[in-house]
Structures are given as structure tokens and as C-alpha cells.
C-alpha positions as a Markdown table, in Angstrom:
| # | Residue | x | y | z |
|---|---|---|---|---|
| 1 | Gln | 38.5 | -19.6 | 30.3 |
| 2 | Ala | 40.2 | -17.8 | 33.1 |
| 3 | Gln | 42.5 | -14.8 | 33.3 |
| 4 | Leu | 45.2 | -13.6 | 35.8 |
| 5 | Val | 45.9 | -9.9 | 36.1 |
| 6 | Glu | 48.8 | -8.6 | 38.2 |
| 7 | Ser | 49.2 | -5.2 | 39.7 |
| 8 | Gly | 51.5 | -3.5 | 42.2 |
| 9 | Gly | 54.9 | -3.5 | 40.5 |
| 10 | Gly | 57.1 | -0.4 | 40.3 |
| 11 | Leu | 60.4 | 1.2 | 41.3 |
| 12 | Val | 61.6 | 1.0 | 44.9 |
| 13 | Gln | 64.8 | 1.7 | 46.7 |
| 14 | Pro | 66.9 | -1.1 | 48.2 |
| 15 | Gly | 65.5 | -2.0 | 51.6 |
| 16 | Gly | 62.0 | -0.9 | 50.6 |
| 17 | Ser | 58.8 | -2.9 | 50.2 |
| 18 | Leu | 56.2 | -3.6 | 47.6 |
| 19 | Lys | 53.0 | -5.6 | 47.5 |
| 20 | Leu | 52.0 | -7.4 | 44.3 |
| 21 | Ser | 48.4 | -8.5 | 43.7 |
| 22 | Cys | 46.9 | -11.0 | 41.3 |
| 23 | Ala | 43.3 | -11.4 | 40.5 |
| 24 | Ala | 41.9 | -14.5 | 38.9 |
| 25 | Ser | 38.7 | -14.1 | 36.9 |
| 26 | Gly | 36.5 | -15.9 | 34.4 |
| 27 | Ser | 34.6 | -19.2 | 34.4 |
| 28 | Ile | 36.4 | -20.5 | 37.5 |
| 29 | Ala | 35.2 | -23.7 | 39.1 |
| 30 | Ser | 38.0 | -23.9 | 41.6 |
| 31 | Ile | 41.7 | -22.9 | 42.0 |
| 32 | Gly | 44.4 | -25.1 | 43.2 |
| 33 | Arg | 47.9 | -23.8 | 43.7 |
| 34 | Met | 48.7 | -20.1 | 43.2 |
| 35 | Gly | 52.1 | -18.7 | 43.0 |
| 36 | Trp | 54.6 | -16.1 | 41.8 |
| 37 | Tyr | 57.5 | -16.5 | 39.5 |
| 38 | Arg | 60.0 | -14.0 | 38.2 |
| 39 | Gln | 62.3 | -13.5 | 35.3 |
| 40 | Ala | 65.3 | -11.2 | 35.3 |
| 41 | Pro | 67.0 | -10.1 | 32.0 |
| 42 | Gly | 69.1 | -12.9 | 30.6 |
| 43 | Lys | 67.9 | -15.4 | 33.2 |
| 44 | Gln | 65.3 | -18.2 | 33.3 |
| 45 | Arg | 62.0 | -17.8 | 34.9 |
| 46 | Glu | 62.2 | -19.0 | 38.5 |
| 47 | Leu | 59.8 | -19.8 | 41.3 |
| 48 | Val | 59.5 | -17.2 | 44.0 |
| 49 | Ala | 56.7 | -18.4 | 46.2 |
| 50 | Ile | 53.7 | -20.8 | 46.0 |
| 51 | Ser | 50.6 | -21.2 | 48.0 |
| 52 | Tyr | 48.7 | -24.5 | 47.9 |
| 53 | Ser | 45.0 | -24.8 | 48.3 |
| 54 | Gly | 45.5 | -26.7 | 51.5 |
| 55 | Gly | 47.2 | -23.8 | 53.0 |
| 56 | Ser | 50.9 | -24.7 | 52.8 |
| 57 | Thr | 53.4 | -22.4 | 51.2 |
| 58 | Asn | 56.9 | -22.7 | 49.7 |
| 59 | Tyr | 59.5 | -20.1 | 49.0 |
| 60 | Ala | 62.7 | -19.8 | 47.0 |
| 61 | Asp | 65.7 | -19.7 | 49.4 |
| 62 | Ser | 66.6 | -16.3 | 48.1 |
| 63 | Val | 63.4 | -14.7 | 49.4 |
| 64 | Lys | 62.7 | -16.7 | 52.6 |
| 65 | Gly | 62.2 | -14.3 | 55.5 |
| 66 | Arg | 61.6 | -11.3 | 53.2 |
| 67 | Phe | 58.7 | -12.3 | 51.0 |
| 68 | Thr | 55.2 | -13.5 | 52.1 |
| 69 | Ile | 52.6 | -15.1 | 49.9 |
| 70 | Ser | 49.0 | -15.0 | 50.9 |
| 71 | Arg | 45.7 | -15.6 | 49.2 |
| 72 | Asp | 42.0 | -14.7 | 49.5 |
| 73 | Asn | 40.2 | -17.8 | 48.3 |
| 74 | Ala | 36.8 | -16.1 | 48.5 |
| 75 | Lys | 37.9 | -13.4 | 46.0 |
| 76 | Asn | 40.4 | -15.5 | 44.0 |
| 77 | Trp | 43.3 | -13.2 | 44.8 |
| 78 | Val | 46.9 | -14.0 | 45.6 |
| 79 | Tyr | 49.4 | -11.5 | 47.0 |
| 80 | Leu | 53.1 | -11.2 | 47.4 |
| 81 | Gln | 54.4 | -8.9 | 50.1 |
| 82 | Met | 58.0 | -8.1 | 49.4 |
| 83 | Asn | 60.1 | -6.6 | 52.2 |
| 84 | Ser | 63.8 | -5.7 | 52.4 |
| 85 | Leu | 64.1 | -5.6 | 48.7 |
| 86 | Lys | 67.5 | -6.0 | 47.0 |
| 87 | Pro | 68.7 | -5.0 | 43.6 |
| 88 | Glu | 68.8 | -8.7 | 42.7 |
| 89 | Asp | 65.1 | -8.9 | 43.2 |
| 90 | Thr | 64.7 | -6.8 | 40.0 |
| 91 | Ala | 62.6 | -8.8 | 37.5 |
| 92 | Val | 59.3 | -9.2 | 35.8 |
| 93 | Tyr | 57.0 | -11.0 | 38.3 |
| 94 | Tyr | 54.4 | -13.4 | 37.0 |
| 95 | Cys | 51.3 | -14.7 | 38.7 |
| 96 | Asn | 50.6 | -18.4 | 38.1 |
| 97 | Ala | 47.7 | -20.6 | 39.0 |
| 98 | Asn | 46.2 | -24.0 | 38.4 |
| 99 | Ile | 42.5 | -23.4 | 37.7 |
| 100 | Arg | 39.6 | -25.7 | 37.0 |
| 101 | Val | 37.3 | -24.4 | 34.2 |
| 102 | Gly | 34.4 | -26.8 | 33.8 |
| 103 | Glu | 35.9 | -30.2 | 34.2 |
| 104 | Arg | 39.4 | -29.4 | 33.1 |
| 105 | Trp | 42.4 | -28.1 | 35.0 |
| 106 | Asn | 44.7 | -25.8 | 33.2 |
| 107 | Glu | 47.7 | -23.7 | 34.1 |
| 108 | Tyr | 47.4 | -19.9 | 33.7 |
| 109 | Trp | 49.9 | -17.1 | 33.7 |
| 110 | Gly | 49.4 | -13.4 | 34.1 |
| 111 | Gln | 51.0 | -10.8 | 31.8 |
| 112 | Gly | 53.7 | -9.9 | 34.3 |
| 113 | Thr | 54.5 | -6.8 | 36.3 |
| 114 | Gln | 57.9 | -5.1 | 36.5 |
| 115 | Val | 59.7 | -4.7 | 39.8 |
| 116 | Thr | 62.8 | -2.6 | 39.8 |
| 117 | Val | 64.9 | -2.2 | 42.9 |
| 118 | Ser | 67.4 | 0.6 | 42.5 |
| 119 | Ser | 68.7 | 3.7 | 44.2 |
């Protein structure tokens, strides 16, 4: 099995920055895509940013130019640098990854970390 654990959420003022981190651990053979999703109250979970194992990335239009996803493949970490935060970025942020354990690929989710943007 594998686990994802997020950290770095909190309360920040509009225009501020936060950096989220997610560590993958367990019996990991390899990791494919890693990404971040978020879910605001009363809304569906949505993709924020994704990083593919080949190096390409993709972002939701709402965060392009403000958020940056990066990963440390040696340490099995993925990060989300969030700048110019807006109140509408308030949500629970979830780490997501496709991980091979043994011969099987499975999708894993972290427990979520709260990000609140408010003055």
C-alpha cells in the first residue's frame, strides 16, 4: 500500500502565498502523475494542477499564472506554490497520485489540507 500526506495549509490574506507539500510513502514501485485537487463548500472537487511523470504540467484556468506545481521524484514529493491568493481559492486541497505498488497501479488521495484566504 501507499499513503499520501499533505501539509502546508492555513489562513492567509488575499494576495498572499502558501506552499502545499505532499509526501508519498509506502511500498512504492513507481509514481505516475501527481496532482492537486480542491473542494470548496457546496462545490464539486476540481482539478487544480497536475504533473505528469514525463515532466509536463497542466493547470486549471482559474489558477494559471498564480500557482506552480513541482515534484521531487527522488523523494516522492509534490508541491503546490500558490501566489496571489484570492478568497475564491478557499477550499480543502487534496493531493492525488497514480502509484504502482507491486504490479498494480492504483489511485491514491491524501486526507486534505484546508486553505482559507480571508482578510
